[in-house]
C-alpha positions in Angstrom: 169.4 49.9 30.4 167.2 46.9 30.1 163.5 48.0 30.2 160.9 45.3 30.5 157.2 45.3 31.1 156.0 42.6 33.5 155.8 39.3 31.4 152.5 37.7 30.6 154.0 34.2 30.1 153.4 31.4 32.7 155.2 31.7 36.1 158.9 31.0 36.0 161.1 29.4 38.7 162.7 32.0 41.0 165.6 33.8 39.3 168.5 34.5 41.7 171.4 36.9 41.3 173.7 37.1 44.3 175.4 40.3 42.9 172.1 42.2 42.2 169.8 44.2 44.4 166.1 44.4 44.0 164.5 47.8 44.4 160.7 48.1 44.7 159.5 51.6 43.6 160.6 53.6 40.5 160.0 57.1 42.0 162.9 59.5 42.4 164.2 57.8 45.5 164.1 54.3 44.0 165.7 55.4 40.7 168.3 57.5 42.6 169.1 54.4 44.7 169.7 52.4 41.5 172.0 55.1 40.2 174.0 55.3 43.4 174.4 51.5 43.5 175.5 51.5 39.8 178.2 54.0 40.6 179.4 51.8 43.4 179.6 48.9 41.0 176.4 47.1 42.1 173.7 46.0 39.6 170.0 46.4 40.4 166.6 45.6 39.1 163.9 48.2 39.7 160.3 47.1 40.0 157.7 49.8 39.3 154.0 49.4 39.0 153.4 52.5 36.8 153.8 52.3 33.0 157.1 53.3 31.4 155.6 56.5 29.9 154.9 57.8 33.5 158.7 57.6 34.2 159.8 58.9 30.8 157.5 62.0 30.8 156.0 62.5 34.2 153.0 64.7 34.4 153.0 68.0 36.3 151.6 67.4 39.8 151.7 70.8 41.4 154.4 69.9 43.9 157.5 72.0 44.3 160.4 70.3 46.2 162.7 72.3 48.4 166.3 71.0 48.1 168.9 71.6 50.8 172.6 72.1 49.9 173.5 68.5 50.9 170.5 67.3 48.9 171.8 69.2 45.8 175.2 67.7 46.4 173.7 64.2 46.2 172.0 65.0 42.9 175.2 66.5 41.6 177.1 63.3 42.5 174.5 61.2 40.7 174.7 63.4 37.6 171.1 64.5 37.9 171.5 68.2 38.8 173.3 68.9 35.5 170.2 67.5 33.7 168.0 70.3 35.1 167.4 73.3 32.8 168.6 76.4 34.7 165.2 78.1 34.5 163.7 75.1 36.5 165.9 75.9 39.5 164.5 78.6 41.7 166.7 80.0 44.5 165.2 80.2 48.0 167.0 83.1 49.7 164.9 83.8 52.8 161.8 82.6 54.6 159.3 84.8 56.5 156.9 83.3 59.0 153.7 85.2 59.9 151.3 84.5 62.8 147.6 85.2 62.1 146.9 88.7 60.9 150.0 90.2 62.7 152.1 92.3 60.2 155.5 91.4 61.8 157.3 88.3 60.8 160.0 85.9 61.9 162.7 85.8 59.2 165.2 83.2 58.3 168.2 83.5 55.9 171.7 82.3 55.6 174.0 83.1 58.5 176.0 85.6 56.4 173.0 87.0 54.6 174.4 85.8 51.3 173.6 82.9 49.0 170.6 80.6 49.2 168.8 78.7 51.9 168.1 76.1 49.3 166.5 75.6 45.9 163.0 74.8 44.6 162.5 72.3 41.8 159.2 70.9 40.5 158.6 67.3 41.5 157.9 66.2 37.9 161.4 67.5 36.9 163.0 65.5 39.7 161.3 62.4 38.4 162.3 63.2 34.9 166.0 63.6 35.7 166.1 60.5 37.9 164.9 58.5 34.9 167.4 60.0 32.5 170.2 59.3 35.0 169.1 55.7 35.0 169.2 55.6 31.2 172.9 56.5 31.4 173.6 53.5 33.5 172.2 50.9 31.2 174.8 48.3 31.9 174.0 48.0 35.6 170.2 48.8 35.9 167.3 46.8 34.7 163.9 48.6 34.9 160.7 46.7 34.9 157.5 48.7 34.6 153.9 47.7 34.8 155.3 45.3 37.5 153.4 44.8 40.7 154.8 43.0 43.8 152.4 40.5 45.3 154.5 38.8 47.9 157.8 38.9 49.9 159.8 36.1 51.5 162.8 37.4 53.4 163.8 33.8 54.3 163.7 32.2 50.9 167.2 30.8 51.6 169.9 31.7 54.1 171.5 33.9 51.5 168.6 35.3 49.5 165.2 37.1 49.8 162.4 36.5 47.3 160.0 38.9 45.7 156.9 37.5 44.0 155.2 39.4 41.2 151.5 39.5 40.3 152.3 37.5 37.2 153.5 34.6 39.3 157.2 35.2 38.6 159.6 35.3 41.5 163.0 37.0 41.8 165.7 36.4 44.4 168.5 38.6 45.6 170.6 39.1 48.7 168.9 42.4 49.4 165.5 44.1 48.7 165.2 47.8 49.0 161.7 49.3 49.5 161.2 52.7 48.0 157.5 52.4 47.3 156.1 55.5 49.2 155.1 56.3 52.7 152.2 53.8 52.4 154.8 51.1 51.4 153.3 47.7 50.6 156.7 46.0 50.9 157.2 47.5 54.4 153.9 46.0 55.5 154.7 42.7 53.9 158.0 42.6 55.9 156.1 43.1 59.1 157.5 46.6 59.8 155.1 49.0 61.3 155.2 52.8 61.1 154.2 55.8 63.2 151.6 57.2 60.8 150.4 60.7 61.6 147.2 61.7 59.7 146.9 65.4 60.3 143.2 65.4 59.2 144.1 68.1 56.7 144.8 68.3 53.0 146.9 70.6 50.9 145.8 72.4 47.7 148.8 73.3 45.5 149.1 75.3 42.3 151.3 77.9 40.7 150.4 81.6 40.9 151.5 84.4 38.6 151.8 87.8 40.4 152.6 91.3 39.5 155.0 92.0 42.4 158.4 90.4 42.8 158.9 87.5 45.2 162.6 88.3 45.7 163.3 84.6 46.4 161.4 84.8 49.7 159.2 82.0 51.0 156.1 83.2 52.9 154.6 80.9 55.6 151.4 82.4 57.0 149.8 80.5 59.9 146.3 81.9 59.8 143.6 80.6 62.1 141.8 77.8 60.3 144.3 77.4 57.5 148.0 77.8 56.7 149.1 79.5 53.5 152.6 79.2 52.1 154.1 80.8 49.0 157.2 79.3 47.6 159.2 81.6 45.2 159.7 80.4 41.7 161.2 82.0 38.6 159.4 84.0 36.0 157.1 86.1 38.2 155.5 83.0 39.8 155.2 81.4 43.2 153.8 78.0 44.3 150.8 78.2 46.6 150.6 75.5 49.3 147.2 75.9 51.1 146.6 73.7 54.1 143.1 73.3 55.5 140.8 70.7 57.0 140.2 67.8 54.7 136.5 68.7 54.4 137.2 72.3 53.7 139.9 71.4 51.1 137.4 69.3 49.1 134.9 72.2 49.1 137.5 74.7 48.0 138.9 72.4 45.3 135.4 72.4 43.8 135.3 76.3 43.6 135.7 77.8 40.1 139.0 79.4 39.3 138.0 83.0 39.9 136.4 82.3 43.3 139.6 80.5 44.4 141.8 83.3 43.0 139.9 86.0 44.7 140.0 84.2 48.1 143.8 83.7 47.9 144.2 87.4 46.8 142.3 88.5 49.9 144.4 86.2 52.2 147.7 87.6 50.8 146.8 91.1 52.0 148.5 92.9 49.2 151.7 90.8 49.2 152.9 90.0 45.7 150.5 92.4 44.0 147.8 91.1 41.7 147.7 87.3 41.3 146.3 84.9 38.7 146.2 81.1 38.6 149.1 79.8 36.4 148.4 76.0 36.7 145.7 73.5 37.6 145.0 72.9 41.3 146.0 69.6 42.9 144.7 68.2 46.2 146.7 65.9 48.5 145.9 64.4 52.0 148.5 65.4 54.6 150.0 62.3 56.3 153.4 61.8 57.8 155.1 58.6 58.7 158.2 57.2 60.4 159.0 53.5 60.1 159.5 51.6 63.4 162.6 50.1 61.8 164.5 51.0 58.7 165.9 47.5 58.1 165.1 43.9 58.8 166.4 40.7 57.5 167.6 41.3 53.9 165.5 44.4 53.5 166.2 48.2 53.8 163.8 51.1 53.5 164.6 54.4 51.7 162.7 57.5 50.8 159.2 58.0 52.1 159.0 54.3 52.9 161.4 55.1 55.8 160.5 58.7 56.6 157.6 60.7 55.1 157.6 64.3 56.3 155.1 67.0 56.8 156.2 69.6 54.1 156.4 72.6 56.5 160.2 72.2 57.0 160.9 71.0 53.5 163.1 68.1 54.5 161.2 65.1 53.0 162.9 64.5 49.7 166.2 65.5 51.1 166.0 62.8 53.8 165.4 60.3 50.9 168.6 61.5 49.2 170.6 61.3 52.4 169.4 57.8 52.9 170.2 56.8 49.3 173.8 58.2 49.7 174.4 56.5 53.1 173.1 53.1 52.1 175.0 53.2 48.7 178.2 54.1 50.5 177.9 51.2 52.9 176.9 48.7 50.3 179.6 49.9 47.9 182.3 49.3 50.5 180.8 45.9 51.2 180.8 45.0 47.5 184.4 46.0 47.1 185.3 43.7 49.9 183.1 40.8 48.5 180.8 40.9 51.5 177.2 39.8 51.5 175.1 42.8 50.5 172.3 41.7 52.8 174.5 41.3 55.9 172.5 42.3 59.0 175.4 44.3 60.4 175.7 46.4 57.3 172.0 47.1 57.2 172.0 48.0 60.9 174.8 50.5 60.4 172.6 52.2 57.7 169.5 52.2 60.0 171.4 53.7 62.9 172.9 56.5 60.8 169.7 57.4 59.0 167.7 57.4 62.3 170.2 59.8 63.9 169.9 62.1 60.8 166.1 62.1 60.7 164.5 61.4 64.1 164.9 64.7 65.9 163.8 66.8 62.9 160.8 64.5 62.3 159.6 64.9 65.9 160.4 68.6 66.0 158.5 69.3 62.8 155.4 67.5 64.2 155.7 69.5 67.4 155.8 72.8 65.5 152.9 71.7 63.3 150.8 70.7 66.4 151.4 74.1 68.0 150.8 76.2 64.9 147.6 74.5 63.8 145.8 74.4 67.2 143.0 76.9 67.1 142.3 77.0 70.8 142.9 80.3 72.7 145.8 79.0 74.9 147.6 77.7 71.9 147.1 80.9 69.9 148.6 82.8 72.9 151.5 80.3 73.2 152.4 80.4 69.5 152.4 84.2 69.5 154.8 84.1 72.5 157.1 81.6 70.7 157.4 83.8 67.7 158.1 86.9 69.8 160.8 85.0 71.7 162.4 83.7 68.5 162.5 87.2 67.0 164.5 88.3 70.1 167.0 85.4 69.9 169.2 85.7 66.7 171.2 82.6 67.7 168.0 80.6 67.6 167.1 82.0 64.2 170.6 81.2 62.9 170.3 77.6 64.2 166.9 77.1 62.5 168.3 78.7 59.3 171.2 76.2 59.4 168.7 73.4 59.7 166.8 74.6 56.7 170.0 74.6 54.6 170.8 71.1 55.9 174.3 72.2 56.7 174.3 71.2 60.4 173.6 68.1 62.4 170.1 67.3 63.6 168.4 69.6 66.0 170.1 69.8 69.4 168.4 67.7 72.0 167.5 70.6 74.3 165.7 72.4 71.4 163.8 69.2 70.6 162.8 68.8 74.2 161.7 72.4 74.3 159.4 71.8 71.3 158.0 68.6 72.9 157.4 70.6 76.1 155.4 73.2 74.1 153.4 70.4 72.7 152.7 69.0 76.2 151.7 72.5 77.4 149.4 72.9 74.4 147.7 69.6 75.2 
């Protein structure tokens, strides 16, 4: 693997490579994209603004990523799953959803009651294995760190797009892939808008040690004024994901560790026994996005640049992996047939398939979040009724469980319309 920092020498003439793809963003999605292309025989150059050290040894950031079975399959195909230490993979066997202070819950598990709904892996470990997988494909991947994109020209020539760097250097390729976060600079440069949903809330995340077993069960507690989720990890720990208003989150983040621990202990109502903080707390704003288009002339979006999910249904990173797999398959076939990698018909095929895979779940997730975070009395009554109905409909629970595992197609249209109708009633 060629690793280069951004050069400090005078600007060079545009460098073009008709057999190479430019990938902007060296996070897990961008690096996985490079690996998938390399396996398809396609070379790439990854442009990442962060320093090399941040990719080689990423810092713990408090986020735990839920992986579906298809998401795991993609990581296995890329050789990344085998790089994870077994103790860093926590099985997710069931999920229990609570409404307010009510003791009863709505439960989800696999249809046969065996195996896992999915797996939990720390985000910094996913970043680490993505980098290591890139290292193993040195012959087809060039990685440039400390490298910032300052401009984009998708009409540089009829056959090539051009990316300009902050140093003044320009690079040309038949295709540019944007993997630079849900706030993608490249997406904006390309003139592609996005449906941005700022929930006006933030999440505080950290690890908790607890005296009671978590039994591989995720707890999702929709209290009034906040949502508290516990994701089961190994070693007597769980990951706390606390969602509150942005103002309240900033206030709670400033609390000392004991005050925060005692508050969480009270909210858990005896679940998991005695708790203690096992990691620093991290604060993140809660924003979702869905790009108006996933492709345009000689450009494709992957990862959060295409779809950035609310974490409640745990599909976000998995959508990124699905997109990587689909785009790599399409481009690999085109490469084998000596086709133009930036051909509009190829990119449109990817866009259509990825939209079918993601749109319904994105909209359904937002509808659920709207319903279960509305504090008005009618909404409280409605969400209580929804959970009661769901508990009485095992087929619905099975359908939602299948969605959580990622083993079925997107949500059926009638169910999505029902969620949207609930949102309309709530409003």
